[in-house]
N, C-alpha and C positions, 0 to 999 in steps of 0.2 A: 443400556445397550443402544447404540446408535443404529438408525436404519433410515431408509428412504421414505420420506413422508409423502402422502398422497395429496400434494398441493401443487399449485402452478410453479412455485419455486421450491426446490429441495432445500430444507433448512440447514442440514448439516450432513455432509457425505464422508467426511474424514473417518477412516476406520482405524487410525493408529492406536486408539485406546482399547481396541477389542482384545479380549484375552486370547492368547495364542495356544494352539494345541501342538504346534511344531514350528520349527524355524522356517521362515519364508525365504525362498531362494530367488524369487523374482517378483516384480510388480506388474510389468506389462508383458502379456503373452500375445504374440501375433500368430494367427492360424492361416496358413497359406498352402496352396497346392493347385493341382490341375483342375480345370473346369469340371464341375459335376462330381468332385471327389467327396463331397459331404462336409465342406468347411463350415457352413452355417449350422448344420445339424450338430456337429461336434462342439462348435463354439457355444451354442445355446445350452447343450447338455452340461458343459463344464461350468457355465455361468449358473445354471440351476443348482448344480451340486454345491457350489460355493455358497449360494444364497441360502440353501437349506441348512448349511453349517453356520448360518448367521454371520456371514462375511459380507460386508457391503461391496458389491461387485458392479462394475460398469461394463456393459457389453456394447461394443461399437461395431456396426455392420456397415462397412465402407463402400459396398457395391452401389454405384450410381446408375449402372445399366439395368440391373434387375433389383429394384427395391424389395428388401426381404422382410421388413417389419410386418407387413400384412400377412406374411406366410408363417410367422412364428406362433401366433396365438390369435384367437378371435379379438377383433378390435374393441369390443365392448368390455374386455377384461382390462383395458388400459385406462389409467386415471386421467391421462392427458395425451395429446398427440402433437408433438413438435417434430420438426425436421432437422436432421443433421446439416442440411443445406443452409439453414439460418445461421449456423455457427461458422461454417467454413467461408461463407460469403462476407463475413464481417472484416473490416480493415484490420482490426486488432482483436484477438481472441483472448478472453479473460476467463478465470475460474467462474466468476459470476455468470457470464454468458453461457457457459457449458451447463451450469446448474439449472438455469432457466429453461433450457431446451431438453433436459432429460425426460424421457418417457418413463413413467412409473407404472408398475403393474399393481392392480388392486389387491391381489392376494399374496404375491411374492414380494414382501416389503423390503427385502434386502437387495433387490435387483433394480437397476436403472439401465435404460437402453438409449442408444442414439443411432439413427439411421434415416435413410430416405423413405418417403411415403409413397403410397400407390399413385401412379400417374406422373411422378417426378422423374427427372433424368439429369444428366450432367449439365444440360443447358437451361434448366429451370432457374438456377441461381447464378449470380456473378461468378466468374472463374476465380480460383484461389491459387496461391503459390506455395512453395515448400515452407516459406516463413510462417504462414498461417497453420500449416500442418504441424510444424514444430511447436508452435504456441499451444495448439490444441492438445498435443501429447503432454506438454509441460503442465498445462492446467489440469488435465485428468490425474496426473501423478500427485497433484496437491489435494485432489478430492477423494481418492480411494487407493488402497493398497492392493486391490485386485481388479485388474483391467484386462479385458480380452478384446482383441481387435480381429474381427473376421475380415481378412484382406481379400481383395479382388485378385483374380488370376492374371489379369493383363497389366502387370506392374509397370511396363514401359510408359503407359498412358494414365496411370492411376497414382496421383501424387501422394494421397494419404496412405495408400497401401505401401508404396515404395518407402516413404519416410518411416512408417511403422516397422517395416522389416529392418531398416537400418538402426532404429532406436530401441526396439523391443529388447527386453532382458532375455527372452527365450522365444524361439520360433518353432511351432509345430508344423513340420513339413509333411503334407499329406498327399497320398496317392491312392488310387484304386488298383486292383489287380487286373490291369488291362494295358494294351499297347498305347492307348491314348495318353495315359499318365506317363509312360516311359518316354514317349515322344515329346511331351510337354517339358519334362525335366531336361531332356537333352537340348531343348531350345532355350529354356530360361535360366538354367544354372550357370551357363557362361556369363550371363549378365550379372549375376550375383558375384561371381569370382573376380570380375573386372572392376568392381566398385567397392563401396564401403561396407557392403553386407558381410557380416561375420558368420560364415557358414558353420563354424564350429559350435555355434549356439543352436543349430537346428536339430530338432528331435525328429528323426525319421519315423513316419507313422503310415502303416498300411490300413486302409479303412474298407469296410464292407466285404470282409473276407468270407468266402463261401467254400473254400477247399484248401487243403494243405498243399496240394501240388502247386497251386497258384502262389502261395506264400513262398515256397522254395524258389520259384522262378524269380519273384520280385526281390528276394534277398540276394540273389546272384547279381542282379542289376544294381541295387541300391547299396549293397554292403550291409553293415550292421543296422538292424531295425530296432528302434526303441520301443514302439508300441504296435500291437496287432489287434485291431478292433474288428470283432466278428460281425457279420450281417445279422440284423435282428428285424424280423417282420413287423414287430410292434413299433419300432422306430420308423420304418418305411411307411406304415399306416399313418402315424402321427404327421409325418412330413407331407403326405398326400392330403391330409385333412387340415393342414395349417395349424397344428396344435402341438408344436415341439416342446412347449413348456409343461406339458402334461407329464405325470410320472410314468415310470415303467414298472409294471406289476408282474408281467409274465415270467415264467421260469426260463424261457428261451432268451430273455433279455439280460440274464445274469452276467453272461460273458461280456456283453457290451458295457454294463454298469461297472464291472470290475476294471475294465480298461480305462474308463473315465476316472475312476478313483485313483488308478496308478498314475495317470497324467497329472492330476491335481497334486498328488504327493510329490512327484518329481519336480514339478514347476514351482509350486507354492509352498511345499513342505508342510501341508496340513491335510 
């Protein structure tokens, strides 16, 4: 069984030889939506679910304005700490370069992460172009069959997120039950429709649901909704504590866990 080794360089990331429990429908999932809708939380929970099923998964957190690696788990749980900025700033991005900069978790051996670190921002490293972002995605496709990209909300100025939305096999389009999310979609969806983004690949998802009345209203605005993720106090507490990779044990989290499982089955077929 292949897995991510706790070394400076990951020895072997390819999961093509893993036994399958179902037909995979996608390789790269982009998670995108309005600011504060829970993109990182859902991305982390999907990655953890796959890792627990012994799938080699790479989680990429693309936000350069608010580095989220320090918000996912205690830093002492990580085997090494490398920055996504090291990869994107390279003139030419290779599979080996990505391997060298993967962050490995000490306890979750099937999970590797890439993201910006505390105190870094978009000006910490040399600027990159769409060419590097495309090379980055191509390199990751060689490394793993399960890739999750937590995209930034401001896609007009975020090259990696924009390229990920164009190149991903599936997009989890997320909103909360609020007017801010509706306003965001009204502003950003025209950008998608005017470019290469294939909106038919988008799986509409309402997150942090607290009441049926709000769901009905959002469905009127969005049309068909693929997933409805209920609010879970345990998830909120983990987010506040910076421990999103912890498990969910409470009975009130069952609805949340069930929706994560549905998303994985729909996207990856497992």
